[in-house]
PDB file with SEQRES, HELIX, SHEET and CRYST1 records, atoms N, CA, C and O in Angstrom:
SEQRES   1 A   47  UNK UNK UNK UNK UNK UNK UNK UNK UNK UNK UNK UNK UNK          
SEQRES   2 A   47  UNK UNK UNK UNK UNK UNK UNK UNK UNK UNK UNK UNK UNK          
SEQRES   3 A   47  UNK UNK UNK UNK UNK UNK UNK UNK UNK UNK UNK UNK UNK          
SEQRES   4 A   47  UNK UNK UNK UNK UNK UNK UNK UNK                              
HELIX    1 AA1 UNK A    4  UNK A   10  1                                   7    
HELIX    2 AA2 UNK A   17  UNK A   26  1                                  10    
HELIX    3 AA3 UNK A   32  UNK A   46  1                                  15    
CRYST1    1.000    1.000    1.000  90.00  90.00  90.00 P 1           1          
ATOM      1  N   UNK A   1      85.608 120.614  78.697  1.00  0.00           N  
ATOM      2  CA  UNK A   1      84.894 119.360  78.762  1.00  0.00           C  
ATOM      3  C   UNK A   1      85.844 118.210  78.373  1.00  0.00           C  
ATOM      4  O   UNK A   1      86.762 118.412  77.578  1.00  0.00           O  
ATOM      5  N   UNK A   2      85.634 117.050  78.910  1.00  0.00           N  
ATOM      6  CA  UNK A   2      86.479 115.891  78.653  1.00  0.00           C  
ATOM      7  C   UNK A   2      86.138 115.276  77.300  1.00  0.00           C  
ATOM      8  O   UNK A   2      84.975 115.024  76.986  1.00  0.00           O  
ATOM      9  N   UNK A   3      87.173 115.043  76.515  1.00  0.00           N  
ATOM     10  CA  UNK A   3      87.008 114.389  75.221  1.00  0.00           C  
ATOM     11  C   UNK A   3      87.300 112.896  75.443  1.00  0.00           C  
ATOM     12  O   UNK A   3      88.459 112.486  75.507  1.00  0.00           O  
ATOM     13  N   UNK A   4      86.257 112.110  75.558  1.00  0.00           N  
ATOM     14  CA  UNK A   4      86.406 110.707  75.899  1.00  0.00           C  
ATOM     15  C   UNK A   4      87.162 109.912  74.838  1.00  0.00           C  
ATOM     16  O   UNK A   4      87.901 108.985  75.167  1.00  0.00           O  
ATOM     17  N   UNK A   5      86.985 110.264  73.591  1.00  0.00           N  
ATOM     18  CA  UNK A   5      87.699 109.561  72.509  1.00  0.00           C  
ATOM     19  C   UNK A   5      89.207 109.752  72.661  1.00  0.00           C  
ATOM     20  O   UNK A   5      89.968 108.798  72.498  1.00  0.00           O  
ATOM     21  N   UNK A   6      89.642 110.963  72.969  1.00  0.00           N  
ATOM     22  CA  UNK A   6      91.065 111.230  73.169  1.00  0.00           C  
ATOM     23  C   UNK A   6      91.589 110.493  74.405  1.00  0.00           C  
ATOM     24  O   UNK A   6      92.688 109.940  74.381  1.00  0.00           O  
ATOM     25  N   UNK A   7      90.813 110.489  75.463  1.00  0.00           N  
ATOM     26  CA  UNK A   7      91.223 109.809  76.697  1.00  0.00           C  
ATOM     27  C   UNK A   7      91.348 108.310  76.478  1.00  0.00           C  
ATOM     28  O   UNK A   7      92.265 107.684  77.009  1.00  0.00           O  
ATOM     29  N   UNK A   8      90.450 107.733  75.712  1.00  0.00           N  
ATOM     30  CA  UNK A   8      90.506 106.286  75.420  1.00  0.00           C  
ATOM     31  C   UNK A   8      91.765 105.967  74.625  1.00  0.00           C  
ATOM     32  O   UNK A   8      92.370 104.916  74.837  1.00  0.00           O  
ATOM     33  N   UNK A   9      92.173 106.847  73.715  1.00  0.00           N  
ATOM     34  CA  UNK A   9      93.390 106.625  72.926  1.00  0.00           C  
ATOM     35  C   UNK A   9      94.627 106.616  73.826  1.00  0.00           C  
ATOM     36  O   UNK A   9      95.577 105.876  73.569  1.00  0.00           O  
ATOM     37  N   UNK A  10      94.616 107.434  74.879  1.00  0.00           N  
ATOM     38  CA  UNK A  10      95.753 107.530  75.801  1.00  0.00           C  
ATOM     39  C   UNK A  10      95.783 106.398  76.827  1.00  0.00           C  
ATOM     40  O   UNK A  10      96.809 106.153  77.462  1.00  0.00           O  
ATOM     41  N   UNK A  11      94.665 105.720  76.980  1.00  0.00           N  
ATOM     42  CA  UNK A  11      94.541 104.694  78.026  1.00  0.00           C  
ATOM     43  C   UNK A  11      95.543 103.570  77.846  1.00  0.00           C  
ATOM     44  O   UNK A  11      95.689 103.021  76.754  1.00  0.00           O  
ATOM     45  N   UNK A  12      96.234 103.231  78.928  1.00  0.00           N  
ATOM     46  CA  UNK A  12      97.125 102.075  78.952  1.00  0.00           C  
ATOM     47  C   UNK A  12      96.721 101.233  80.155  1.00  0.00           C  
ATOM     48  O   UNK A  12      96.722 101.722  81.285  1.00  0.00           O  
ATOM     49  N   UNK A  13      96.378  99.976  79.920  1.00  0.00           N  
ATOM     50  CA  UNK A  13      95.953  99.147  81.044  1.00  0.00           C  
ATOM     51  C   UNK A  13      97.102  98.898  82.019  1.00  0.00           C  
ATOM     52  O   UNK A  13      98.269  98.851  81.630  1.00  0.00           O  
ATOM     53  N   UNK A  14      96.753  98.745  83.263  1.00  0.00           N  
ATOM     54  CA  UNK A  14      97.776  98.460  84.264  1.00  0.00           C  
ATOM     55  C   UNK A  14      98.187  96.988  84.162  1.00  0.00           C  
ATOM     56  O   UNK A  14      97.504  96.181  83.532  1.00  0.00           O  
ATOM     57  N   UNK A  15      99.301  96.661  84.789  1.00  0.00           N  
ATOM     58  CA  UNK A  15      99.788  95.280  84.762  1.00  0.00           C  
ATOM     59  C   UNK A  15      98.807  94.351  85.463  1.00  0.00           C  
ATOM     60  O   UNK A  15      98.162  94.724  86.443  1.00  0.00           O  
ATOM     61  N   UNK A  16      98.712  93.163  84.951  1.00  0.00           N  
ATOM     62  CA  UNK A  16      97.905  92.154  85.617  1.00  0.00           C  
ATOM     63  C   UNK A  16      98.595  91.780  86.921  1.00  0.00           C  
ATOM     64  O   UNK A  16      99.779  92.062  87.106  1.00  0.00           O  
ATOM     65  N   UNK A  17      97.866  91.154  87.809  1.00  0.00           N  
ATOM     66  CA  UNK A  17      98.401  90.795  89.115  1.00  0.00           C  
ATOM     67  C   UNK A  17      99.666  89.945  88.986  1.00  0.00           C  
ATOM     68  O   UNK A  17     100.662  90.219  89.655  1.00  0.00           O  
ATOM     69  N   UNK A  18      99.638  88.931  88.144  1.00  0.00           N  
ATOM     70  CA  UNK A  18     100.803  88.058  88.000  1.00  0.00           C  
ATOM     71  C   UNK A  18     101.999  88.818  87.451  1.00  0.00           C  
ATOM     72  O   UNK A  18     103.125  88.619  87.905  1.00  0.00           O  
ATOM     73  N   UNK A  19     101.759  89.688  86.476  1.00  0.00           N  
ATOM     74  CA  UNK A  19     102.847  90.468  85.899  1.00  0.00           C  
ATOM     75  C   UNK A  19     103.432  91.408  86.948  1.00  0.00           C  
ATOM     76  O   UNK A  19     104.651  91.546  87.049  1.00  0.00           O  
ATOM     77  N   UNK A  20     102.580  92.044  87.716  1.00  0.00           N  
ATOM     78  CA  UNK A  20     103.053  92.950  88.757  1.00  0.00           C  
ATOM     79  C   UNK A  20     103.840  92.174  89.805  1.00  0.00           C  
ATOM     80  O   UNK A  20     104.870  92.647  90.286  1.00  0.00           O  
ATOM     81  N   UNK A  21     103.363  90.991  90.160  1.00  0.00           N  
ATOM     82  CA  UNK A  21     104.044  90.145  91.130  1.00  0.00           C  
ATOM     83  C   UNK A  21     105.445  89.790  90.648  1.00  0.00           C  
ATOM     84  O   UNK A  21     106.400  89.840  91.424  1.00  0.00           O  
ATOM     85  N   UNK A  22     105.574  89.431  89.374  1.00  0.00           N  
ATOM     86  CA  UNK A  22     106.874  89.072  88.800  1.00  0.00           C  
ATOM     87  C   UNK A  22     107.831  90.257  88.858  1.00  0.00           C  
ATOM     88  O   UNK A  22     109.003  90.097  89.198  1.00  0.00           O  
ATOM     89  N   UNK A  23     107.340  91.425  88.533  1.00  0.00           N  
ATOM     90  CA  UNK A  23     108.188  92.621  88.548  1.00  0.00           C  
ATOM     91  C   UNK A  23     108.635  92.930  89.968  1.00  0.00           C  
ATOM     92  O   UNK A  23     109.802  93.245  90.204  1.00  0.00           O  
ATOM     93  N   UNK A  24     107.716  92.841  90.902  1.00  0.00           N  
ATOM     94  CA  UNK A  24     108.046  93.142  92.296  1.00  0.00           C  
ATOM     95  C   UNK A  24     109.036  92.128  92.842  1.00  0.00           C  
ATOM     96  O   UNK A  24     110.001  92.511  93.503  1.00  0.00           O  
ATOM     97  N   UNK A  25     108.823  90.843  92.584  1.00  0.00           N  
ATOM     98  CA  UNK A  25     109.721  89.806  93.089  1.00  0.00           C  
ATOM     99  C   UNK A  25     111.084  89.847  92.412  1.00  0.00           C  
ATOM    100  O   UNK A  25     112.083  89.459  93.018  1.00  0.00           O  
ATOM    101  N   UNK A  26     111.142  90.307  91.178  1.00  0.00           N  
ATOM    102  CA  UNK A  26     112.412  90.384  90.461  1.00  0.00           C  
ATOM    103  C   UNK A  26     113.282  91.527  90.994  1.00  0.00           C  
ATOM    104  O   UNK A  26     114.503  91.506  90.837  1.00  0.00           O  
ATOM    105  N   UNK A  27     112.658  92.510  91.616  1.00  0.00           N  
ATOM    106  CA  UNK A  27     113.396  93.642  92.162  1.00  0.00           C  
ATOM    107  C   UNK A  27     114.052  93.207  93.459  1.00  0.00           C  
ATOM    108  O   UNK A  27     113.381  93.011  94.473  1.00  0.00           O  
ATOM    109  N   UNK A  28     115.368  93.057  93.418  1.00  0.00           N  
ATOM    110  CA  UNK A  28     116.111  92.540  94.571  1.00  0.00           C  
ATOM    111  C   UNK A  28     116.558  93.706  95.451  1.00  0.00           C  
ATOM    112  O   UNK A  28     117.611  94.301  95.225  1.00  0.00           O  
ATOM    113  N   UNK A  29     115.758  94.017  96.436  1.00  0.00           N  
ATOM    114  CA  UNK A  29     116.121  95.098  97.338  1.00  0.00           C  
ATOM    115  C   UNK A  29     116.464  94.523  98.712  1.00  0.00           C  
ATOM    116  O   UNK A  29     115.933  93.496  99.133  1.00  0.00           O  
ATOM    117  N   UNK A  30     117.352  95.209  99.378  1.00  0.00           N  
ATOM    118  CA  UNK A  30     117.762  94.762 100.707  1.00  0.00           C  
ATOM    119  C   UNK A  30     117.068  95.629 101.739  1.00  0.00           C  
ATOM    120  O   UNK A  30     116.967  96.845 101.582  1.00  0.00           O  
ATOM    121  N   UNK A  31     116.592  94.990 102.793  1.00  0.00           N  
ATOM    122  CA  UNK A  31     116.020  95.751 103.882  1.00  0.00           C  
ATOM    123  C   UNK A  31     117.041  95.799 105.019  1.00  0.00           C  
ATOM    124  O   UNK A  31     118.145  95.270 104.890  1.00  0.00           O  
ATOM    125  N   UNK A  32     116.678  96.419 106.107  1.00  0.00           N  
ATOM    126  CA  UNK A  32     117.617  96.600 107.216  1.00  0.00           C  
ATOM    127  C   UNK A  32     118.077  95.267 107.791  1.00  0.00           C  
ATOM    128  O   UNK A  32     119.235  95.143 108.190  1.00  0.00           O  
ATOM    129  N   UNK A  33     117.212  94.282 107.843  1.00  0.00           N  
ATOM    130  CA  UNK A  33     117.620  92.997 108.418  1.00  0.00           C  
ATOM    131  C   UNK A  33     118.682  92.320 107.541  1.00  0.00           C  
ATOM    132  O   UNK A  33     119.591  91.675 108.065  1.00  0.00           O  
ATOM    133  N   UNK A  34     118.576  92.458 106.213  1.00  0.00           N  
ATOM    134  CA  UNK A  34     119.600  91.919 105.306  1.00  0.00           C  
ATOM    135  C   UNK A  34     120.941  92.615 105.533  1.00  0.00           C  
ATOM    136  O   UNK A  34     121.984  91.964 105.583  1.00  0.00           O  
ATOM    137  N   UNK A  35     120.907  93.918 105.669  1.00  0.00           N  
ATOM    138  CA  UNK A  35     122.128  94.695 105.863  1.00  0.00           C  
ATOM    139  C   UNK A  35     122.773  94.345 107.201  1.00  0.00           C  
ATOM    140  O   UNK A  35     123.984  94.140 107.275  1.00  0.00           O  
ATOM    141  N   UNK A  36     121.966  94.278 108.255  1.00  0.00           N  
ATOM    142  CA  UNK A  36     122.504  93.928 109.573  1.00  0.00           C  
ATOM    143  C   UNK A  36     123.065  92.517 109.596  1.00  0.00           C  
ATOM    144  O   UNK A  36     124.100  92.278 110.217  1.00  0.00           O  
ATOM    145  N   UNK A  37     122.411  91.587 108.939  1.00  0.00           N  
ATOM    146  CA  UNK A  37     122.915  90.207 108.874  1.00  0.00           C  
ATOM    147  C   UNK A  37     124.268  90.164 108.176  1.00  0.00           C  
ATOM    148  O   UNK A  37     125.171  89.456 108.623  1.00  0.00           O  
ATOM    149  N   UNK A  38     124.420  90.907 107.096  1.00  0.00           N  
ATOM    150  CA  UNK A  38     125.691  90.955 106.370  1.00  0.00           C  
ATOM    151  C   UNK A  38     126.783  91.566 107.236  1.00  0.00           C  
ATOM    152  O   UNK A  38     127.912  91.075 107.244  1.00  0.00           O  
ATOM    153  N   UNK A  39     126.462  92.632 107.967  1.00  0.00           N  
ATOM    154  CA  UNK A  39     127.451  93.259 108.849  1.00  0.00           C  
ATOM    155  C   UNK A  39     127.873  92.321 109.973  1.00  0.00           C  
ATOM    156  O   UNK A  39     129.057  92.226 110.296  1.00  0.00           O  
ATOM    157  N   UNK A  40     126.924  91.641 110.558  1.00  0.00           N  
ATOM    158  CA  UNK A  40     127.238  90.689 111.636  1.00  0.00           C  
ATOM    159  C   UNK A  40     128.103  89.557 111.106  1.00  0.00           C  
ATOM    160  O   UNK A  40     129.048  89.139 111.774  1.00  0.00           O  
ATOM    161  N   UNK A  41     127.797  89.062 109.929  1.00  0.00           N  
ATOM    162  CA  UNK A  41     128.589  87.994 109.322  1.00  0.00           C  
ATOM    163  C   UNK A  41     130.021  88.456 109.071  1.00  0.00           C  
ATOM    164  O   UNK A  41     130.972  87.710 109.306  1.00  0.00           O  
ATOM    165  N   UNK A  42     130.170  89.694 108.590  1.00  0.00           N  
ATOM    166  CA  UNK A  42     131.511  90.243 108.361  1.00  0.00           C  
ATOM    167  C   UNK A  42     132.282  90.333 109.668  1.00  0.00           C  
ATOM    168  O   UNK A  42     133.460  89.980 109.719  1.00  0.00           O  
ATOM    169  N   UNK A  43     131.626  90.803 110.729  1.00  0.00           N  
ATOM    170  CA  UNK A  43     132.294  90.924 112.028  1.00  0.00           C  
ATOM    171  C   UNK A  43     132.710  89.556 112.557  1.00  0.00           C  
ATOM    172  O   UNK A  43     133.795  89.420 113.123  1.00  0.00           O  
ATOM    173  N   UNK A  44     131.869  88.544 112.382  1.00  0.00           N  
ATOM    174  CA  UNK A  44     132.201  87.189 112.836  1.00  0.00           C  
ATOM    175  C   UNK A  44     133.393  86.632 112.061  1.00  0.00           C  
ATOM    176  O   UNK A  44     134.241  85.946 112.633  1.00  0.00           O  
ATOM    177  N   UNK A  45     133.460  86.922 110.769  1.00  0.00           N  
ATOM    178  CA  UNK A  45     134.539  86.411 109.933  1.00  0.00           C  
ATOM    179  C   UNK A  45     135.881  87.080 110.259  1.00  0.00           C  
ATOM    180  O   UNK A  45     136.931  86.478 110.035  1.00  0.00           O  
ATOM    181  N   UNK A  46     135.867  88.303 110.780  1.00  0.00           N  
ATOM    182  CA  UNK A  46     137.098  89.020 111.110  1.00  0.00           C  
ATOM    183  C   UNK A  46     137.746  88.483 112.383  1.00  0.00           C  
ATOM    184  O   UNK A  46     138.952  88.648 112.569  1.00  0.00           O  
ATOM    185  N   UNK A  47     136.981  87.851 113.255  1.00  0.00           N  
ATOM    186  CA  UNK A  47     137.523  87.364 114.543  1.00  0.00           C  
ATOM    187  C   UNK A  47     138.269  86.091 114.389  1.00  0.00           C  
ATOM    188  O   UNK A  47     138.783  85.554 115.370  1.00  0.00           O  
TER     189      UNK A  47                                                      
END                                                                             
């Protein structure tokens, strides 16, 4: 059986929307378009 008192002690609230947004926006990840743009720029600079 579930011991609700123990479960409540373990409970950790999730991040608020604004906090989650800040964390997500702070994570600087590159997608394929960023990588391709950098490669194209490098090729243009070599010519």
